[in-house]
VEXPADO-704289 format. One record per residue: residue in three letters; x, y, z of N, C-alpha, C in turn. Coordinates in steps of 0.2 Angstrom, whole numbers, plus 5000, padded with zeros to 4 digits. Atoms other than C-alpha are relative to their C-alpha. Example, Ala and Ser with C-alpha at 12.3 -4.5 7.8 and 13.67 -1.06 7.14 Angstrom:
# residues 2
Ala500449945000506249785039500450065000;Ser499649944999506849955036499650055003;
# end
This chain:
# residues 503
Met500449945002494750724764500050014992;Ser500049995007494250774747500150084998;Gly499949935002494650934736500750025002;Ala499349974999496151044735500050055005;Ala500049954994496651144750500550064998;His499749945002497151324746500150045006;Asp499949954994497851454758499650064998;Ala500449945001497051624759500250044994;Ser499749965005498151704746499949964993;Gly500150045006497651564733500749974997;Ser499450035002499351484733499949934998;Ala500150075002499651304727499849965006;Pro500350044995498751174736500549965004;Gln499550044995499551084751499949924997;Ser500050075002500050904746499649965004;Ala500450044997498950764749500349965006;Pro499750034994500250674761500050055006;Gly500049954994500350844771499450015003;Arg500650004997498550854773499849945004;Ala500250064996498350674778500450005007;Ala499650004994499750704791499750055005;Arg500349954996498950854798499449985003;His500650034998497250774798500149955006;Gly499950054995497950624808500350035006;Arg499849974994498850734820499550035005;Trp500649974996497250824825499649955003;Leu500450064998496250664826500349975006;Leu499750034994497550594838500050055006;Val500149954994497450754849499349995003;Val500750014997495550734850500049935003;Ala500150074996495650544854500450005006;Leu499750014994496950564867499750055005;Thr500449964995496050714875499449975003;Val500650044998494450614876500149955004;Gln499850054995495250464883500350025006;Phe499849984994496150554896499450035004;Leu500649974996494550654901499649955003;Val500550054997493450504903500349965006;Ser499750044995494750414913500250045006;Leu499949964994495150564924499450015004;Asp500649994996493350584929499849935004;Met500150064996493350404936500350005007;Ser499649994993494550454950500150075003;Val499849934998494650644951499650025006;Val500549984994493150654964500249965006;Asn499950044994493850524976500350035006;Val499749964995494950634986499650055003;Ala500449944999493650774986499349975004;Leu500650034997492250654994499950035007;Pro500249974993492450715012499850075000;Asp500349935001492250895007499350014997;Ile500750005003490750854996499549985005;Arg500550024995489950765011499850065005;Ser500149944995490150915023499750064997;Asp500349945003489651045010499349994998;Leu500650015002488150965003499549965004;Gly500450034996487550865017499849934998;Phe500250075001487650685011499949965006;Gly500150044994487050555023500149934998;Gly499950075001487350365025500449984994;Asp499650025006487950285009499950044994;Gly500149965006487350424998500650034996;Leu499449985003489050484995500349964995;Leu499850045005489550334986499750014993;Trp500349995007488350374972500350064996;Val499649955004489450524967500549964996;Val499650045004490650394961499649954996;Asn500450055003489350254957499650024994;Ala500549975005488150364946500450004994;Tyr499650005006489550394934500249934997;Ala499850075002490150214934499449964997;Leu500550035003488450154931499750024993;Ala500249975006487950264917500549984994;Phe499450015004489650244909500049924998;Gly499950075002489750054910499349974997;Gly500750035003487850024905499950024993;Leu500149975007487950124889500649994995;Leu499450005005489650084882499949964994;Met500150045006489149954870499550044995;Leu500449965005487750064863500450064997;Gly499649945003488950214862500549984995;Gly499650035005490150104852499749994994;Arg500450015006488850054840499750064996;Leu500249945003488150224837500650044997;Ala499449975004489950284832500049974993;Asp500050035006489850154819499550024995;Leu500649995005488150194812499950074999;Ala500149935001487950374815500650044998;Gly499449975002489750424811500350035006;Pro499649984994491150474824499950075001;Arg500049934998490950664822499350015003;Arg500749994996489050664827500149985007;Val500050034993489350554842500550045004;Leu499549974996490950644847499850075002;Thr500249934998490150824846499549995006;Ala500550014995488650764856500249985006;Gly499750024993489650674869500450055003;Leu499749944997490750824872499650055003;Ala500449954998489350944873499649975007;Leu500350034994488450824886500550005006;Phe499550004994490050794896500150065003;Gly499949934998490450974897499550035004;Ser500649974996488751034902499949965007;Ala500150044994488650894915500550025005;Gly499449974996490350954922499850075003;Leu500249934998489751134923499449995006;Ala500650014995488051074932500349975006;Gly499850024994489050974944500450055004;Gly499749954996490151114949499650055003;Leu500449954997488651224952499449965004;Ala500550044997487651084961499950035007;Trp500249974994486651134976499749955005;Ser500350054995486050974984500349934998;Pro499850075002486550784984499749984994;Gly500450025006485250744971500350034994;Ser499849975006485850874959500749984998;Leu499450025002487650824960500049924997;Val500050075002487250634958499750004993;Ala500350005007486150674943500550034995;Ala499549985005487550774935500649954999;Arg499550055002488750634937499849954996;Ala500350055005487550514929500050024993;Val500049985007487350624914500850004997;Gln499350015003489250634913500249934998;Gly499950065002489350454913499749984993;Val500350015006488150454898500550034994;Gly499549975005489350574889500649964999;Ala499450045001490850464893499949944996;Ala500250065004489950314886500050014993;Ala499949985008489850404869500750014998;Leu499449975002491550474870500649945000;Ala499450055000492650324875500149964994;Pro499950045006492250214860500250044994;Val499849965006492450364848500850015000;Ala499249994999494250394855500449954997;Phe499750065003494750224850499950004993;Ala500250015007493850224833500450054996;Leu499749945004494650394828500749984998;Ile499350025002496450314829500049954995;Thr500050055006495950164818499850034994;Leu500249975006495150284806500650054997;Ala499549955002496650404806500749974998;Phe499350035001498150284805499949934997;Pro500050065003498350134794500349945004;Ala499750054996498749964801500850004999;Gly499350015001500549944805500450045006;Pro499749964994501850044816499750065002;Ala500349934998500950214815499449995004;Arg500550024996499450134822500249985007;Ser499750024994500450044835500250055005;Arg499749944996501250204841499450045003;Ala500649964998499550294841499649965006;Leu500350044995498750154851500450005007;Gly499649994994500150164863499950065004;Leu500249944997499750344866499350005003;Trp500750004998497950304868500049965007;Gly500050034993498350174882500350045005;Met499749964995499450294890499550055003;Ala500549944998498150434890499549975005;Gly500550034996496850314898500349985007;Ala499750024994498050244911500250065004;Ala499849944997498750414915499450045003;Gly500649964998497050494916499849985007;Gly500250034993496550384931500550025006;Ala499549984995498250424940500050075001;Val500049934999498150604937499450035003;Gly500749984996496350614943500150005007;Val499950004993496950564960500450065002;Leu499549944998498350694960499650074999;Ala500449945001497250834953499450015005;Gly500549994995495850794965500250035006;Gly499749984993496950824980500250074999;Leu499749935001497750984973499450054999;Leu500549955001496151064967499550015006;Thr500449994995495151024982500350045006;Asp499649964995496451104994500050074997;Ala499849935003496751254982499350044999;Ala500649965002494951294976499449975002;Gly500650044998493751174984499849954996;Trp500250065004492851024978499750024993;Arg500349985006491851114965500550014994;Ala499550005005493451144955500149934997;Val499950075003493550954953499549994994;Met500550015005491950954943500150054994;Leu500049955005492251124934500749994995;Ile499450015004494051064927499849974994;Asn500250035006493050974914499950054994;Val500249955005492451124905500550034996;Pro499549985005494051194898500349944996;Ile499750055004494651024893499549984995;Val500550015005493050994884500050054994;Ala500049945005493151164875500649994996;Phe499450025004494951114870499849954995;Ala500150055004494350954863499550024994;Leu500449985005492951034853500350044995;Val499649965005494151164845500449954996;Ala499550045003495351024841499649954995;Ala500550035005493850924833499850034994;Ile500149965006493451064822500650004995;Arg499449995004495251074816500149934996;Thr499950065003495150894811499749994993;Gly500450015006493950914796499649945001;Pro500450065000492950764791500349945004;Val499850064996493050614803499749944998;Gly500350075002492850444795499450014995;Ser500550005005491350404784499450035003;Glu500649974998489650484785499549945003;Arg500550054998488050394792500049944996;Arg500150065004487950214786499249994999;Thr500750005002486250224777499749935000;Gly500250075001486150034774499949965007;Ala500050044994486249984793499550035005;Arg500549974995485050004807500249985007;Leu499850024994485250004825499649955003;Asp500450064997484849844834499750025007;Val500449974994483549914846499949955006;Ala500150054995483149754855500749985004;Gly499350024997485049714858500250065004;Ala499849944997485349894863499650015007;Leu500450004993483949884877500349955004;Leu499850064996484549714883500750015003;Ala499349994998486349764883500150055006;Thr500049944995486049934892499749975007;Ala500350024994484949854905500449955004;Gly499650054997486049704908500650035003;Met499449974998487649804909499950045006;Thr500149954994486849934921499849965006;Leu500150054994486149794932500649975003;Leu499450034998487849714932500450055004;Val499649954997488749874937499750025007;Leu500349984994487449914950500149955005;Gly499950064995487549744958500750005003;Leu499350004998489449764959500150065005;Val499849954996489549934966499650015006;Arg500450004994488249904979500149955005;Thr499850054995489149764987500350035006;Thr499749964993489849895000499450005005;Ala500649994996488049915006499649935001;His500350075000487349735002500549954999;Ala499550055001488349585005499949964994;Trp500150045006488749464991499549955000;Gly500650055000487549334997499450025002;Ser500749974998486149455001499549994994;Ala500650015005484449434992500150064995;Thr500049945004484749614985500549994994;Thr499450015005486449574977499849944995;Ser500150065004485949394971499450024995;Ala500549985005484349464963500250054994;Thr499749965005485249604954500549974995;Leu499550035005486649504947499749944996;Gly500450055003485449364943499650034994;Ala500449965005484349484933500550024994;Ala499549985005485949554924500249944996;Ala499850065004486449374919499549984995;Ala500650025005484749334912499950054994;Leu500049955006484749504902500549994995;Leu499450015005486449474895500049944996;Ala500150065004486049294890499550014995;Ala500549985005484549364881500350044995;Phe499649955005485649494873500449954995;Val499650045005486749354866499649964996;Ala500450045004485349254860499750054994;Val500249955005484649414851500550014994;Glu499449985005486349454843500249954995;Arg499850055004486549284836499550004994;Arg500550005005484949314825499950064996;Thr500149945004484949494820500550014995;Ala499649995006485649554804500550065001;Ser499549944999486549714811500050005008;Pro499950014993487049664829500350065003;Leu499749954995487549784843500749975001;Leu499450044999488949654846500049944996;Arg500050065004489349524833500349955004;Pro499850054995489549364843500749974997;Gly499450035003490949304831500650055002;Leu499449964999492049454836500449975006;Leu499650024995492649364852500349934998;Arg499750065002493049204842500850014999;Gly499349995001494749284838500450005006;Arg499650004994496049244851500350065002;Pro499749944998496849414851499450055003;Val500649964997495149504854499849975006;Leu500250034994494649384867500550015006;Thr499449994995496349394876500050075002;Ala500049934998496349584875499550025005;Asn500649984995494649594884500149975006;Leu499950044994495049464897500650045004;Val499549974997496749544901499850075002;Cys500249934998495949724901499649995006;Leu500450014995494649664913500449995007;Leu499650024994495949594925500550065002;Leu499649944999497149744923499650065004;Ala500449954997495749864927499849995007;Ser500150024993495249764942500550025005;Ala499449994995496949784950500150085000;Gln499849935000497249964944499550055004;Phe500549964996495550034951500149995007;Gly499950024993495949944967500650045003;Ala499449964998497650024968499950075001;Phe500149934999497050194966499650015006;Tyr500449994994495750174979500349985007;Phe499750024994496750084992500650035002;Val499449964999498350174990499850075003;Ser500349944998497350334992499850005008;Leu500250014993496550265008500649995005;His499550014996498150205015500550065002;Leu499649945000499050365012499750055006;Gln500349964996497750465021499849985007;Leu500250024993497050355035500549965004;Val499450044996498650255040500650045000;Leu499349965000500150365035499850075002;Gly500149944998499250525039500150064995;Tyr499949945006499450625022499350045000;Gly500549965002498350765018499849994993;Ser500350015007497350785002500550024995;Thr499549985005498750874993500649965000;Ala499450055000500150764999499849934998;Ala500250065003499150614995500050004992;Gly500049995008498850674977500750014998;Ala499449995002500650724976500449935000;Ala499750075000501150544981499949964994;Phe500250045006500350484965500450024994;Leu499549985006501650574954500449954998;Pro499650065003502750424953499649954996;Phe500450055004501350314948499850034993;Cys500149975007500950444934500649994996;Ala499450005004502750444929500149934997;Gly499950075002502850254928499649984994;Ile500550015006501350244917500250034994;Val499749965006502050374905500649964997;Val499450045002503750284904499849944997;Gly500250075003502950114901499650014994;Ser500449995006501750184888500550024994;Val499649975005503150274879500549944997;Leu499650065002504250114879499649944996;Ala500450065002502849994874500050004992;Pro500050015008502650034855500649974997;Arg499350035003504549994852500049935002;Ala499950074997504449844863499549954996;Val500450055004502949774853500349984994;Ala499750015006503949794837500649955001;Val499450054999505449694845499749935003;Leu500250064996504549574856499349964997;Gly500750035002502749554849499550015006;Leu500549994995501149564858500049965006;Arg500150044994501149414869500550015005;Pro499549994995502849434878499950075003;Leu500049934997502549624881499450005005;Met500649994995500749604888500149955006;Ala499950054994501349454899500550045005;Val499449974996502949554905499750065004;Gly500349944997501849714908499649985006;Ala500550024994500549624919500449965005;Gly499650034995501949524928500450055004;Leu499649944996502949684933499450035004;Ala500549974996501249754939499849965006;Ala500150044995500949604949500550005005;Leu499549994995502649614957500050075004;Gly500149944997502349794961499450005005;Met500650004995500649764969500249955006;Ala499850044995501449624979500550045005;Trp499649954996502749754985499650045004;Phe500449964996501349864990499749965006;Ala500350044995500549725000500549985006;Ala499550024995502149675009500250065004;Thr499849944996502549855015499450045002;Ala500649974998500749905019499950005008;Thr500150004992501049935038499950075002;Ala500249944997500650075050500750055000;Asp499449974999502550125051500450014993;Gly499649995007502950125032500250074998;Gly499849945003503950255024499950014993;Phe500249985006503750345008500449964995;Leu499650045005505250264999499849934999;Gly500150075000504950085003499349984999;Ser500750025001503050085004499650034995;Val500349965005502550204991500350014993;Leu499649995006503850254979500249944996;Gly499850065003504650094975499449964996;Pro500550045003503049994972499650044995;Ser500349965005502250134963500350004993;Leu499750005006503550144950500049934996;Leu500050075003503649954947499349984998;Cys500750025002501749934947499850044994;Ser500249965006501450084935500349994994;Leu499650025006502850034923499749944997;Gly500350065003502049864921499350024997;Ile500749985003500249944919500150034993;Gly499949965006500950064906500249954994;Leu499850055005501749914896499549964998;Gly500550055001500249804898499450034996;Phe500649975003498849924893500150024993;Val499949985007499649984877499949954994;Pro500150055005499649814867499249985000;Leu500750025000497749794872499650034994;Gly500449975006497149914858500249964994;Thr499850045006498149824845499749934999;Ala500350075000497549654850499250004999;Ala500749995000495749714852499750024993;Thr500249985006495649774834500349954994;Thr499850055004496449614826499449974996;Asp500650035005495349554811499350035001;Val500649974999494049684815499950054994;Ala500149965006493249764800499950075002;Pro500049934999493249954798499350025003;Gly500749984998491349964801499849975007;Glu500150034993491549874818500550025005;Thr499549984995492949974826499650035006;Gly500349974994491650064837499749945004;Met500250064996490949894842500649975004;Ala499450034997492649824846500250055006;Ser499849954995493049984856499550005006;Gly500450014994491449974866500149945004;Leu499850074997491849794870500650015005;Leu499449994996493549844876499950045006;Asn500249954995492949994886499549975005;Ser500550034995491549884894500449955004;Ser499650054996492849754899500450045005;Arg499649964996493849894907499650035006;Gln500549974995492349974916499749945005;Val500250064996491649804922500549975004;Gly499450034997493349744927500250055006;Gly499849954994493649904938499450005005;Ser500650004995491849894946500149935004;Leu500050074997492049704949500650005005;Gly499450014995493849714956499950045006;Leu500149964994493449864967499549975005;Ala500450034996491949774974500349945004;Val499750064996492849614978500650025005;Leu499549984996494349704985499850035006;Val500349964995493249814996499849945005;Thr500250054995492449655003500549965003;Val499450044997494049565006500350055006;Ala499749964995494849715015499550025006;Thr500549994995493249745025500049945005;Gly500050064996493249565031500649995004;Val499450004996495049575036500150055006;Thr499949944995494949745045499549995006;Gly500550014995493349695054499750065003;Asp500349944997492749815067500650055002;Gly499449954999494549895069500050064996;Ala500049935004494750075064500750035001;Gly499449974999496550095070500549984994;Pro499550015006498150095058500149934999;Ala499850075000498549915062499549964996;Ala500650045003496849845057499950024993;Leu500149985007496649955042500649984995;Ser499450025004498449915036499949924998;Ala500250075002497949725037499550004994;Gly500550005006496449755026500350024994;His499749985006497349855014500549954997;Ala499550055003498749725012499749954997;Ala500450055003497449595009499850024993;Ala500249985006496749694995500650014995;Phe499550005005498449724987500249934998;Trp499850075002498849534988499649984995;Leu500550035005497249494979500150044993;Ser499849965006497649634966500649974996;Ser499450035003499349554963499849934997;Ala500250075003498449384960499650024994;Phe500349995006497349464947500550024994;Leu499549985005498849534938500449944998;Ala499650065001499749374939499649954995;Val500450045004498249284931500050044993;Ala500049965007498249424917500649984996;Ala499450025004500049384913500049934998;Leu500050075002499749204912499549994994;Ala500550015006498149224901500350034994;Ala499749975006499149344889500549954997;Tyr499550045003500549214887499749944997;Val500350065003499449064885499550014994;Leu500549995005498049134875500250034993;Leu499849965006498849254863500449964995;Pro499650035005499549184846500850015001;Gly499349995000501449164845500250054995;Ala499749955004502649274835500449974994;Gly499650045005503249154822500150044993;Arg500049975006502849264807500150085000;Arg499949935000503249434813500450034995;Ala499549975005504749464802499750004993;Ala500350005007503749414786499450055000;Val500549955000502349534791500350074999;Arg499649935001503549684793500350014993;Ala499649995006504449644777499550014994;Ala500550005005502849614766499550065000;Gly500549945000501749754773499349965002;Pro500650034998500049724780499549974995;Arg500550035005499049704764500349944997;Glu499750065003500249584756500049945005;Ala500050054995500449484772499349975002;Ala500750034998498549474775499849954995;Gly500250055005498449374759500349935002;Arg499750074999499549234766499649975006;Ala500450044995498849094777500350025006;Gly499849994993498849134795500250075002;Glu499849934998499249324794499450045000;Arg500649954999498049464799500150064997;Pro500049945004497649614790500350065003;Asp499749944997498249734803500850005002;Gly499350014999500049674803500249975007;Val499850034994499949594820500249934999;Pro499750065002500949434819499549945003;Gly500550064999499949264819500449955004;
# end
């Protein structure tokens, strides 16, 4: 911020370090609130779906679009939202995204028909696609590379992971206490708080970049390709993987994304610079994020089903049963920044994914009709969520390694796209596997077998994530030199990176 800061009485201006610290704190509050909000809305409606069906009269597979409309718009527009944050400036995109998200939440809470609710959820997804990359970019703008940014990114990872878990809990409590409309209306006060906090931050990053232009062709191709990809994945519950509909949708998505890559290689101001993925940390972060999200989204979905359909929990009880999952994510996220400083990115990411894999295997082994809370829910929830908390936190650091300040939105859009596509892909695959094992059976034993198969596959996803992190991430041979010299001096040495991440 520029200029001297005086209080109302005309006293001496606040010191520059004090202003910077205050500015950074409020930016962090905004970033964490936004990240929590968009993750919350991915899962908060799940428990309320039966009430929504009976109240608004959804028929057939229409109810799925309450979830899919949000996922479709969110996943399809993430790359565009990330680049707009770079070009138009974070404040403009942040304000517009919050206004859109809050208005859509209000409209969803007042919905009078299936179509009006689905439309509101789609608009919410558009707002989320603008907000998610900004939340990430705000942290890179507010905190210089080094321990402070690592701690902030740790909180960012915690907010995203906890938002999904809290969404399941809040969905059950709100639905039983105030009805399903409260699940949509809860967004309004959270958005209002985020807007007030955004005003307190003052200037956010740089103004509009006058020398850069939006890659219109790339934006159209990326949006269409990602939208068709997510659409093809989420509709596999209604159209089998080998059906003409699914094959045509995924084939068209692949063709559009291939055309997008070709355009990006030739444009001067790309939506996604192809060289961004040449860095091993960036590539590994996105691959691990995709696999972690595949397992995490599946865990939320199938644990919720198992609690209600097999173990007989009500909405509130099922939501409360997710409290240990929330606690584990918080503990893992709090421990992760210190663990990064001691162990480095590669061991921590691998250990986190490995613990999550063991926790998911525990879910699979105890997913029976006569399972109890302690052995079938509490134990695996704590182990799995601790690993997820530890694993998600280093992703932000790795995803911004060697990324220029003007491309933080681009990197954030890519990471969030990996998370969204991973969640949609994982859920589609897991539902297909579970349905195949369950067959025509609707009893607890048949359902348990299907849920267990989904948990085993989720565990395999996480094991692959652990292996990828260990094999693909660079080692930690020069970590001590980076910490001793500082990021700027270390960046000048061969093999070191400008953000202080060891090479």
